[in-house]
C-alpha positions as CSV (number, residue, x, y, z in Angstrom):
1,M,-0.5,10.9,33.2
2,T,0.2,11.0,29.5
3,T,-2.0,8.8,27.4
4,D,-0.2,6.5,24.9
5,R,-2.9,6.6,22.2
6,L,-0.9,4.5,19.7
7,S,-0.5,1.8,22.4
8,E,-4.2,1.8,22.9
9,L,-4.7,1.5,19.1
10,T,-2.3,-1.4,19.0
11,A,-4.1,-3.1,21.9
12,A,-7.4,-2.8,20.0
13,G,-5.9,-5.0,17.3
14,V,-4.7,-2.4,14.8
15,A,-1.1,-2.8,13.6
16,V,0.4,0.7,13.0
17,W,2.6,0.8,9.9
18,L,4.4,3.7,8.4
19,D,3.6,4.7,4.8
20,D,7.0,6.1,3.9
21,L,10.7,5.3,3.5
22,S,13.8,7.1,2.7
23,R,17.5,6.7,3.2
24,V,17.6,9.8,5.4
25,R,15.0,8.2,7.6
26,L,17.1,5.0,7.8
27,S,20.5,6.6,8.4
28,S,19.2,9.1,11.0
29,G,17.7,6.3,13.0
30,G,14.2,7.9,12.5
31,L,12.6,4.6,11.4
32,D,14.0,2.7,14.4
33,Q,12.8,5.5,16.7
34,L,9.2,5.2,15.3
35,R,9.4,1.5,15.9
36,R,10.5,1.9,19.5
37,E,8.5,5.0,20.5
38,K,5.4,5.1,18.3
39,H,4.6,1.4,18.0
40,V,5.3,1.3,14.3
41,A,5.3,-2.4,13.3
42,G,5.7,-2.2,9.5
43,V,6.6,-0.1,6.5
44,T,4.9,0.3,3.1
45,T,6.5,2.0,0.1
46,N,5.3,2.8,-3.5
47,P,6.9,4.5,-6.5
48,T,5.7,7.9,-5.4
49,I,7.5,7.5,-2.1
50,F,10.7,6.5,-3.7
51,A,10.5,9.3,-6.3
52,K,10.3,11.8,-3.5
53,A,13.0,10.1,-1.4
54,L,15.6,10.1,-4.3
55,S,14.8,13.7,-5.3
56,D,15.4,15.2,-1.9
57,A,18.5,13.5,-0.5
58,D,22.2,13.5,-0.9
59,E,22.4,10.1,0.9
60,Y,22.3,8.3,-2.4
61,N,25.2,10.1,-4.0
62,W,27.9,7.5,-3.2
63,Q,25.8,4.6,-4.6
64,L,24.9,6.7,-7.7
65,R,28.6,7.3,-8.3
66,D,29.3,3.6,-8.1
67,L,26.4,2.8,-10.4
68,A,27.5,5.4,-12.9
69,T,31.1,4.0,-12.8
70,R,29.7,0.6,-13.7
71,G,27.7,2.2,-16.5
72,V,24.4,0.4,-15.4
73,E,21.1,1.2,-17.1
74,V,18.7,3.3,-15.2
75,E,16.2,0.5,-14.4
76,E,18.9,-1.6,-12.8
77,A,20.0,1.5,-10.9
78,V,16.5,2.0,-9.6
79,R,16.4,-1.6,-8.5
80,M,19.7,-1.3,-6.7
81,L,18.8,1.9,-4.9
82,T,15.3,0.9,-3.8
83,T,16.2,-2.7,-2.7
84,Y,19.1,-1.3,-0.7
85,D,16.7,0.9,1.3
86,V,14.1,-1.9,1.7
87,R,16.7,-4.4,2.8
88,W,18.0,-1.9,5.4
89,A,14.4,-1.2,6.6
90,C,13.8,-5.0,6.9
91,D,16.7,-5.2,9.2
92,V,15.5,-2.3,11.3
93,M,12.0,-3.9,11.6
94,R,13.3,-7.4,12.3
95,P,12.7,-7.2,16.0
96,S,9.0,-6.6,15.3
97,Y,9.0,-9.5,12.9
98,D,10.5,-11.8,15.5
99,K,8.4,-10.6,18.4
100,S,5.2,-11.1,16.3
101,H,6.3,-14.5,15.0
102,G,6.3,-13.2,11.4
103,V,3.0,-11.3,11.4
104,D,4.4,-7.8,11.6
105,G,7.8,-6.2,11.0
106,R,7.1,-6.3,7.3
107,V,8.5,-3.9,4.7
108,S,6.9,-3.7,1.2
109,I,8.4,-3.0,-2.2
110,E,6.3,-2.8,-5.3
111,V,6.7,-4.5,-8.7
112,D,7.1,-2.1,-11.7
113,P,3.6,-0.6,-12.0
114,R,4.0,-0.8,-15.8
115,L,3.5,-4.5,-15.5
116,A,0.1,-4.2,-13.8
117,H,-1.6,-5.8,-16.8
118,E,1.0,-8.6,-17.5
119,T,0.7,-11.6,-15.2
120,E,3.9,-13.6,-16.1
121,R,6.2,-10.6,-16.0
122,T,4.7,-9.5,-12.7
123,V,5.5,-12.9,-11.2
124,A,9.0,-12.8,-12.6
125,E,9.5,-9.4,-11.2
126,A,8.2,-10.5,-7.8
127,K,10.6,-13.4,-7.7
128,A,13.5,-11.1,-8.7
129,L,12.8,-8.6,-6.0
130,W,12.4,-11.3,-3.4
131,W,15.8,-12.6,-4.3
132,L,17.4,-9.2,-4.4
133,V,16.2,-8.1,-1.0
134,D,16.7,-11.5,0.5
135,R,14.9,-10.9,3.8
136,P,12.1,-13.1,5.3
137,N,10.1,-10.0,6.4
138,L,9.7,-8.6,2.9
139,F,6.4,-8.1,1.2
140,I,6.2,-7.9,-2.6
141,K,3.4,-5.4,-3.6
142,I,1.2,-6.6,-6.5
143,P,-1.7,-4.5,-7.8
144,A,-5.2,-6.1,-7.7
145,T,-5.8,-5.8,-11.4
146,E,-7.4,-8.5,-13.5
147,A,-3.9,-9.6,-14.5
148,G,-2.6,-9.2,-11.0
149,L,-5.0,-11.7,-9.4
150,P,-3.3,-14.8,-11.0
151,A,0.1,-13.3,-10.3
152,I,-0.8,-13.0,-6.6
153,T,-1.7,-16.7,-6.5
154,A,1.4,-17.8,-8.4
155,T,3.7,-15.6,-6.3
156,L,2.3,-17.0,-3.0
157,A,2.6,-20.5,-4.4
158,E,6.4,-19.9,-4.6
159,G,6.5,-19.2,-0.9
160,I,6.8,-15.4,-1.4
161,S,4.9,-13.0,0.9
162,V,2.6,-10.5,-0.9
163,N,1.0,-7.2,-0.2
164,V,-1.9,-6.8,-2.6
165,T,-2.3,-3.2,-3.4
166,L,-4.8,-0.8,-5.1
167,I,-8.0,-2.5,-3.9
168,F,-10.9,-0.2,-4.0
169,G,-14.1,-2.3,-4.4
170,L,-15.8,-5.1,-2.5
171,D,-16.0,-7.6,-5.4
172,R,-12.4,-7.2,-6.3
173,Y,-11.5,-7.6,-2.6
174,S,-13.4,-11.0,-2.6
175,Q,-11.3,-12.0,-5.7
176,V,-8.1,-11.0,-3.8
177,M,-9.0,-13.2,-0.9
178,E,-9.8,-16.1,-3.3
179,A,-6.4,-15.6,-5.0
180,F,-4.7,-15.7,-1.5
181,L,-6.4,-18.9,-0.5
182,A,-5.6,-20.5,-3.8
183,G,-2.0,-19.4,-3.5
184,L,-1.6,-20.8,0.0
185,E,-3.1,-24.1,-1.1
186,Q,-0.6,-24.3,-3.9
187,A,2.2,-23.3,-1.6
188,K,1.3,-26.1,0.7
189,A,1.2,-28.6,-2.2
190,N,4.7,-27.3,-3.2
191,G,6.0,-28.1,0.3
192,H,6.4,-24.5,1.6
193,D,6.1,-23.7,5.3
194,L,2.9,-21.7,5.4
195,S,3.8,-20.1,8.7
196,R,6.5,-18.1,6.9
197,I,4.3,-16.7,4.2
198,G,2.5,-13.5,5.0
199,S,0.0,-11.3,3.2
200,V,-2.1,-8.2,3.6
201,A,-4.8,-6.8,1.3
202,S,-4.3,-3.0,0.9
203,F,-7.8,-1.5,0.7
204,F,-7.6,2.2,-0.2
205,V,-9.8,4.5,1.8
206,S,-9.5,8.3,1.4
207,R,-9.4,8.2,-2.4
208,V,-12.9,6.8,-2.3
209,D,-14.3,9.8,-0.5
210,T,-12.3,12.1,-2.8
211,E,-13.9,10.6,-5.9
212,V,-17.4,10.2,-4.4
213,D,-17.4,13.7,-2.9
214,K,-16.5,15.2,-6.2
215,R,-19.5,13.6,-7.8
216,L,-21.8,14.6,-4.9
217,D,-20.7,18.2,-5.2
218,R,-21.5,18.1,-8.9
219,M,-24.9,16.6,-8.2
220,A,-25.6,19.2,-5.5
221,G,-24.8,21.9,-8.0
222,E,-27.2,20.4,-10.5
223,A,-30.0,19.7,-8.0
224,S,-33.4,21.3,-8.9
225,D,-34.3,22.0,-5.3
226,A,-32.8,22.7,-1.9
227,A,-33.8,19.3,-0.6
228,G,-31.9,17.5,-3.4
229,K,-28.9,19.6,-2.8
230,E,-28.9,19.0,0.9
231,R,-29.3,15.2,0.4
232,A,-26.3,15.0,-1.9
233,L,-24.1,17.1,0.4
234,G,-25.2,15.2,3.4
235,L,-23.6,12.0,2.0
236,K,-20.1,13.6,1.6
237,G,-17.4,11.9,3.6
238,R,-19.3,8.7,4.3
239,A,-18.5,6.4,1.4
240,A,-14.9,5.5,2.2
241,V,-15.5,4.3,5.8
242,A,-18.7,2.4,4.8
243,N,-16.8,0.7,1.9
244,A,-14.0,-0.4,4.3
245,Q,-16.5,-1.6,6.9
246,L,-18.2,-3.8,4.4
247,A,-14.8,-5.1,3.3
248,Y,-14.1,-6.2,6.9
249,E,-17.4,-8.0,6.9
250,R,-16.3,-10.0,3.9
251,Y,-12.9,-10.6,5.6
252,G,-14.7,-12.1,8.6
253,Q,-16.8,-14.4,6.4
254,V,-13.8,-15.8,4.4
255,F,-11.6,-16.3,7.4
256,S,-14.1,-18.1,9.4
257,S,-14.7,-20.7,6.6
258,D,-13.8,-24.4,6.7
259,R,-11.5,-23.8,3.7
260,W,-9.5,-21.2,5.7
261,Q,-9.4,-23.4,8.8
262,A,-7.7,-26.1,6.9
263,L,-4.9,-23.7,6.0
264,A,-4.8,-22.3,9.5
265,D,-4.3,-25.8,10.8
266,A,-1.3,-26.1,8.6
267,G,0.2,-23.0,10.1
268,A,-1.0,-20.2,7.8
269,H,-1.6,-16.6,9.0
270,P,-4.7,-14.8,7.7
271,Q,-4.4,-12.1,5.0
272,R,-5.1,-9.0,7.1
273,P,-7.0,-6.1,5.7
274,L,-4.7,-3.1,5.5
275,W,-6.3,0.4,5.4
276,A,-4.2,2.4,2.9
277,S,-4.5,6.0,1.8
278,T,-5.5,7.1,5.3
279,S,-4.4,10.7,5.3
280,T,-7.4,13.0,5.1
281,K,-7.6,14.8,1.7
282,N,-10.4,17.2,2.7
283,P,-9.3,19.6,5.4
284,E,-12.9,19.8,6.6
285,Y,-12.7,16.3,7.9
286,R,-11.0,15.2,11.1
287,D,-7.4,14.4,10.4
288,V,-7.5,11.0,12.0
289,I,-11.0,10.0,10.8
290,Y,-9.7,7.0,8.7
291,V,-8.0,5.6,11.7
292,E,-10.6,6.2,14.4
293,E,-13.5,4.9,12.3
294,L,-11.6,1.7,11.1
295,I,-10.6,0.1,14.3
296,A,-11.0,-3.7,14.5
297,P,-9.0,-6.8,15.5
298,G,-6.6,-8.2,12.9
299,T,-6.2,-5.1,10.8
300,V,-3.3,-2.9,9.7
301,N,-3.5,0.9,9.2
302,T,-0.6,2.3,7.2
303,M,-0.2,6.0,7.8
304,P,2.1,8.9,6.8
305,E,4.2,10.1,9.7
306,S,2.0,13.2,10.1
307,V,-1.0,11.0,10.8
308,I,0.9,8.8,13.2
309,H,1.8,12.0,15.2
310,A,-1.7,13.3,14.9
311,Y,-3.2,10.1,16.4
312,A,-0.6,10.1,19.1
313,D,-1.7,13.7,20.0
314,H,-5.5,13.5,19.8
315,G,-6.7,10.2,18.4
316,E,-9.5,8.4,20.1
317,T,-9.6,4.6,20.4
318,R,-13.2,3.8,21.1
319,G,-12.9,0.0,20.8
320,D,-14.1,-1.8,17.7
321,T,-15.6,0.8,15.4
322,I,-16.3,-1.6,12.5
323,T,-18.0,-4.8,13.7
324,G,-21.8,-4.1,14.0
325,S,-21.7,-1.2,11.5
326,Y,-22.5,-3.3,8.4
327,D,-26.2,-2.4,8.1
328,A,-25.5,1.3,8.5
329,A,-22.7,1.0,5.8
330,R,-25.1,-0.7,3.4
331,T,-27.6,2.1,4.0
332,V,-24.9,4.6,2.9
333,F,-24.4,2.7,-0.3
334,T,-28.2,2.6,-0.9
335,D,-28.4,6.4,-0.3
336,L,-25.5,7.0,-2.7
337,E,-27.2,5.0,-5.4
338,S,-30.5,6.8,-4.8
339,V,-28.9,10.2,-5.6
340,G,-27.2,8.9,-8.7
341,V,-23.7,7.8,-7.6
342,D,-22.6,4.8,-9.5
343,M,-20.2,3.0,-7.1
344,S,-19.2,0.5,-9.8
345,D,-18.0,3.4,-12.0
346,V,-16.3,5.0,-9.0
347,I,-14.3,1.8,-8.3
348,A,-13.4,1.3,-11.9
349,T,-12.2,4.9,-12.1
350,L,-10.1,4.7,-9.0
351,E,-8.4,1.5,-10.1
352,R,-7.5,2.9,-13.5
353,E,-6.3,6.1,-12.0
354,G,-4.4,4.3,-9.3
355,V,-2.3,2.3,-11.8
356,E,-1.8,5.4,-13.9
357,K,-0.6,7.5,-10.9
358,F,1.9,4.8,-9.9
359,E,3.1,4.5,-13.5
360,A,3.6,8.3,-13.7
361,S,5.6,8.2,-10.4
362,W,7.7,5.3,-11.7
363,L,8.5,7.4,-14.8
364,E,9.3,10.3,-12.6
365,L,11.6,8.0,-10.6
366,L,13.3,6.7,-13.7
367,D,13.8,10.3,-15.0
368,G,15.2,11.5,-11.7
369,V,17.7,8.6,-11.4
370,T,18.7,9.0,-15.0
371,K,19.6,12.7,-14.4
372,S,21.4,11.7,-11.2
373,L,23.4,9.0,-13.1
374,V,24.5,11.5,-15.7
375,E,25.6,14.0,-13.1
376,A,27.4,11.2,-11.2
377,A,29.1,10.1,-14.4
378,K,30.6,13.6,-14.8
379,G,32.3,13.1,-11.5
380,T,33.8,9.8,-12.6
381,G,35.3,11.4,-15.7
382,R,33.5,9.0,-18.0
383,P,30.2,9.3,-19.9
384,N,27.3,7.1,-18.9
385,R,25.9,6.2,-22.3
386,A,23.2,3.9,-20.9
387,A,21.9,6.7,-18.7
388,K,21.9,9.2,-21.6
389,G,20.0,6.8,-23.7
390,D,17.5,6.1,-20.9
391,A,17.2,9.9,-20.4
392,Q,15.8,10.2,-23.9
393,A,13.5,7.3,-23.4
394,A,12.3,8.6,-20.1
395,E,11.6,12.1,-21.6
396,Q,9.6,10.5,-24.4
397,A,7.7,8.3,-22.0
398,G,6.9,11.2,-19.7
399,G,5.6,13.2,-22.6
400,N,3.2,10.4,-23.5
401,A,2.0,9.8,-20.0
């Protein structure tokens, strides 16, 4: 008998979400097939995903020609292209949304990452995207920067569902949960139905190991003796899982509080931890390690399709692999500190680089759409002056990135 490993994972309390979206995937029925056959119950996107999708496909040509004919500016074109895909994906995932009573079946779209340090503009952008997509199973992704925290609260207070992204550290995660609780309390005061508001907190995983392992390799190379080298190398590949396990401990503490219970009694759903960046970056590590080691009730794991298929082929669901691991995870952090790894600096570096990478992908997306609009305008027989102006701006911005 064939083992349905993804079904076992789902039964263990992990919602399987796809970390990818493209119009080819939508038009081919590929997303719906993953929903029906691979237990995929949600979709996440980011600027990098959209930049790749628009660079690879001809599926966008008809819309680009229409946008070029209208002479729209590139940023409006990006909004129209990406919200079209997300709206379509929301419709594909609607059965999962209805079946789960609004918990799953969600599709995420991110605010312009260049606004990561501007609270009011982030909220305005979130409201605009919510209106443009106009689907109840949408998530607006807002980064967990200092300016993003009050934006998360304000957006939730408007009754808008939020996926908080780019969380790397435990203290910031605690701040995110506080922003969530405050947002729901304000939403309740504003008269919104809390049962219709969803949220996840995207806690990034593999990037933590990538950064910590780089530092451990350097320390091993600088070690004065074999024992020091062995100690540093022995800690590789352990930071990311320990970090996420301790995040789940904090999740349990917050969502068992009296404050949360008052919101739950009003119909609110908890803000689930979502394990993001779960593809293995080091080929020496098991390709499904960030799935197998992070199984616990009430979590989401968003995976590239390759990881979904890998887990379906050889993933092992061993029950809850998080609860009860907290002391061992704290020991990992103590050991990392003892060899000289400054986790506070690791987290600060990852947050800064995360925003920078998404900004770079956004500029790449703008540049690609600009060029596509110019090409499409040639087919319409009229110049697209807005696109040409934006091409110069994008080129200059790319040179400064």
